[in-house]
N, C-alpha and C positions, 0 to 999 in steps of 0.2 A: 504494500500500500504506500504510494508515494506521498511525501510530505506536502502539506498545503502550500508552503512558502515557494514562491516563484523567483525570489530575489536573492537566493543564496549564491555566493560566488563559487567559482570552481574550487577554491581552497576550502570553503566551508563544506561543499559537497564531499570533498575528499576527507575532510575531518570527520564528517558524519559516517562515512563508509568505514573509515579506520576504526572509529569507536565501536561500530556494530560488529565488525570482524573480530576485534579484540575481545569483546564480551562473548560472542558466540564461541570463540575458540578457547578462551580461558575460564569463562564462568557460565557454561551451559546450565540448564535447569537442574540437571543431575548433581552438579557441583554446588549449586545454591542449596539444594536439600542437604548435602553433606555438611556444608558450612553452618547450617542451622544449629549443629551441635557445638560449634565453637563459641566460647564465651564472648569473643570480640566480634563475631559475625563474619569475619574474613581474615585471612592471613596478612600479616604486616607486609610480606613480600609482594603480595598482589596489589595492595594499595600503593606501594612504592612504584610498581610497574605502571599503574594507572596515572600516577602523578607524572611519570616520565612522558606520558602522552600530552601533558599540559592541562590536565583536568583540574589542578589546584592553583594554576597561575593565571587564569584568564582574566580575573578581575584585579590582578596586581599590575601596576604600571611598569613599563619598560625600565624606568629609572630605578626601580626596586628589584629588577631581575625577572619580571613577569612579561606579560604581553598576550594579546588575543590573536586569533587567526586572521580576523578580517577588519579589525578596528571597531567592531561592534561586539564588545565582550559579553554583554548580557545575552545577545542573540546566540553567540557561540556557546555560552553556558547552557542555554535551554536545549541546544542540540544534544549535549551530553546527557542532560536530565531526561530528555525524551528517549534516548537509547537505553539509559539505565532502567527506565520504566518498562521498555519492551523486554528487557531481560530479567526483570525483578532483581536487579543487581544490588548486592549489599555494599556497604562501605559508607564512611562519614562524609559523603560528597556535599550534601546541603549545608550542614553546620560549618564545616571547615571553610567553604567558599564564602559564606555570609560573614563569618568573623574575619577572614582574611581581607575581605573588601573593606570592612570597618577599620582594621588596623592600617591598611594602605591609605585610607582617606584621612583618618583622624589620630592614628597612633603616634607615639613618640618614636624617635630614632631607635631607641633600645627595644621598643615593642615591635617595630617594623623589622628588626634584625631577626625575629622569629620566622619571618616569612620565607627565608631561605630554606629552613627545615620543612616548612609547610609545603613548599613547591617541590621538595624532594620526596614528599610522602613520609617523612620521618617524624613530623610533628602534627598531631591531630588537635583541632580546636573545636570547642562546643560552646553553644550559647545557652546560658542558664537564665531563662526569661519567664516561663509560664509559672503562675502562682497556683497553689493547691486549689482544686475544684475546676481546673481547666480554664482559667481566665487568661485569655490571650490579649487583653486590652492594655495598651501602654499606660493609660490613665489609671489603671487599677493595680499597678505594681506596688506591692506591700513590703518587700524586702527592704530593710533600712540600712543606710550607711551613715553612721554617727561619727563626728569628729573625735579622734582619740590619738594622743601622743604625736601630734603633728601629722597624722594620717587619718585613717578611718577604721572603724570596726564594723564588719558586715554581719548582719543577722537576718535570717529568713529561711524559707524553704522554697525550692524550685522543683517542679515536676515536669515530666515529659521532655527531659533534656536529651536530645538525640546525641548519641556517642558520648554521653556524659562519663561513663565508666571507662571509656577508651581514650578520652582526651588527656593531653598533657597540660593544657591550659583551658580555663573556663572564662568566658566573657560574661560577667555577672551584671545584670541590670538591677539597680537598686534606686531607692529614693533618698534624697538629701533635702535639707531645708531650702536649697536653691532649685530643686527640681530633680529630674532623673539624672543619674550618673551611671557610668559603666566602668568596670574594673577588670583588668586582666589578672587572673589569679591562678597560680599553679594548682593543679588538682589535688596535690598532696600537701597543700598548705595547712598549718595547724588550725583546727576548728572546722575544716571541710570534711564532710562525710558523704560519700557517694554510694548509693544503693541501687543496684540494677532493678529495673521494673519489668514486669511481664508485659508483653506486647502481642497484639494480634498479628503483626507483621513478623514473619519468620526470618527475614533477612536483616533488618536494621535493629539497632539496640537503643534503648531509652533508659533513663535513670532518674532517680530523685537525688537532689543535691541539698544537703542541710548545711547551713552556715550558722555557726554559733560563735559570735564575737570574733570573727576572723580578722586578725590585724593586717592591714595593708598600708603601705606607705603612699605618699602622693604620686610616686612614679608609677603606681598601678592604675591611676586614672587614665582612661582613654578619652581624650578631649577634656572638656570642662563641664561641670554640672550646669544644667539650665536648658535654655531653648535649643541650643545647637545639638546637645545630646538627644533631646526629645525628637528632633528632626532626623537624627541618625538612627534612632530606634525605629521610627516609623519607616525609614527606608529599609532597614533590616527585615522588618515584618513583610513589606511588599516583596522584597527579593525572595524570602523564604516561601511566601505564598505562590509566587510565580514559578519557582522550581518545583513545588508540589504539583501545580497544575500541569506543567510540562511532563512530569513523571507520570501522572495519571493519563494524560493524553496519549503518551507513548504506550503505556500498558494496555489501555482499552483498544487502541488500534491493533496491537498484536493479538489480543484475545479475539477480536472480530476476525482477523485474518485466519487464525487456525480453526475458528468455529465454522466459517464458510467452507474451508477445506474439508472439515469433518462432515458437513452437510452434503457435500458432493460425494463423499466416499461411503456414507452410511445409507443403506437401502432400507426402505419400508414398503411392503407390498410391491416389490419388484421395481421400485422407483427410488431415485435419490431423494433424500429429504429436501434438498435444495430445489427440487422441481415443483414442490407444492406452493400454490399461489399465496396462501396465508403466511407461509414462512418467508416468501419473497418480500411481501409487504413489510414484515418485521425487520428483515435484513436491510431493507431500504431505509427504514427509520434509524436503525443503528448506524448505518453508514453516514447518514446526515448528522447524527450526534457526534460521531468521531471526527468528521471533517470540521464541524462547527467548533468542537473542542480545540482542535489544532489551530483554527483561525483565531479563536479568542486568546489563546496563549501567544500567538504571534503578535496580535494587536497590543496585548499587555506588555510584552517584551519591548516593543518599539516605544510605547508610551513611557515606560520606566527608563529606558535608555536616553530619551529626550527630556525627561523630567516634565512632561506635559500631560496632564489629565491622568496621571499614573494611578491615583487612588481609585478612581472610577473604573478604569480599564482592568486593573488587577481584581477588583471586587466582582466585576462582570465575569471574568475568567473563573474565579474561585467559586462563584455561585453556580455557574453553568457546568463547568467541568466536574466539580465535586459531586453534583447530583447525577449527571448523565453518564459519567464513567462507571459509577457503581451500578446504575440501573442497566447499562449495556451489559455489564458482566453478569448480573443476575439473569438477564434474558439469555445470555450465552449458556449459562448453566442449564436453563430449561431446554435449550436447543440440543444439548448433549444428552439429556435424559438422565437416567440413574447414574451413569458413570461420572457425570459432572459434579456430583455431590460427594464423591469418594476422595479420601486423602491422597490416593495414588495419582489422581489427575492433577495436572499442573494448574488448572483454572483457579483453584482456591488460593494459590500463592499470589496471583494477581489481584483477586478480590480482597484478600486480607490487606494487601499493601494499599490498594485504592481506598479502602474503608478507613484506614488509619490516616492517610493523607487528607481525606475529606474532613476529618475532625480537627486537624492541627491548624493552629493560627486562625481559628474562626470557622464555624460551619457555613455551608451555603446559606442557611437561614440568617446567620449573623451578617453575612455580606449583603444579603438582600435588604436587611435593615439599614446598613450603611448607604446603599444606593437610594433607598427611599428617603433618608434624611437629606442626602445631597440634592434630591429633587424637590425638597420642601414639604414632604409628607410626614 
């Protein structure tokens, strides 16, 4: 199934094809199932191999040793996210890139020095943002950063921290008297406790991070507390939401592909399932959902790259892709019949991942509320 975008350069098309071949060769579904038993979700050597392809350096400027394929780094990043969705590929891709982008934009020289290890796949970064109860709203951040001994003491609990137990450093979003602030904290710092959480997604790993009076110096601050940090947090949310949508768009496209193939191979009453008119209509609906999902991701990526209307476009993508990718996969389960609900079939790996993505950083319903408010309702 060809991508919707018609404006990809030859370099970007080659980049997409390289990512797809790499995933298919190194991490086929059989390997994804094997890696489910690994505490970290994937071997360190594989993540370093992925980093060698540039997957962790796209949002890092050339002045810091990074660089994108096309000069459109966000678009390049969604290409990788789409391919990882197609393969339900594990790895700390989303949090590492989001935090790397923030360090590249707002970090101190010492903090930016970590990016060399990030781009080599040797340093994993995670974003400790979500509050207990699944509140992904920047305005509801409750973790506190209190001035102490010339620095700060961090106290609070963060949940749903992707790659939290695998990360070497945590970007902690907390609240100060001046507004939101972010701190780059070593994951083994005194007062930090990281507890792995159970997840419906068999590939990625999530954790709870407890902060009990964690002492940090002023050098741990990323940027300065206040409006600038709040704008940075908002951008991080948008970038994470965009990557989740790209991941779901890729996974739903792949599920539709192998479901159509199955419908032509599976016979009922001496006819292929795909020959029945009622199923043709349903496949047409799902094809429309898949193409529209890809288009909404492309529009959101362009908006975020330009800094124009990005909140609306990302919320459009999140509300549409979140619902339709999961519904498409449920329909594909029905198309497969009984085998589609077995653990042995690959379909459930995709459905699990899409369901988790749907709820992270706001549900489709949450984003429809955001859109309604923007329209004055």
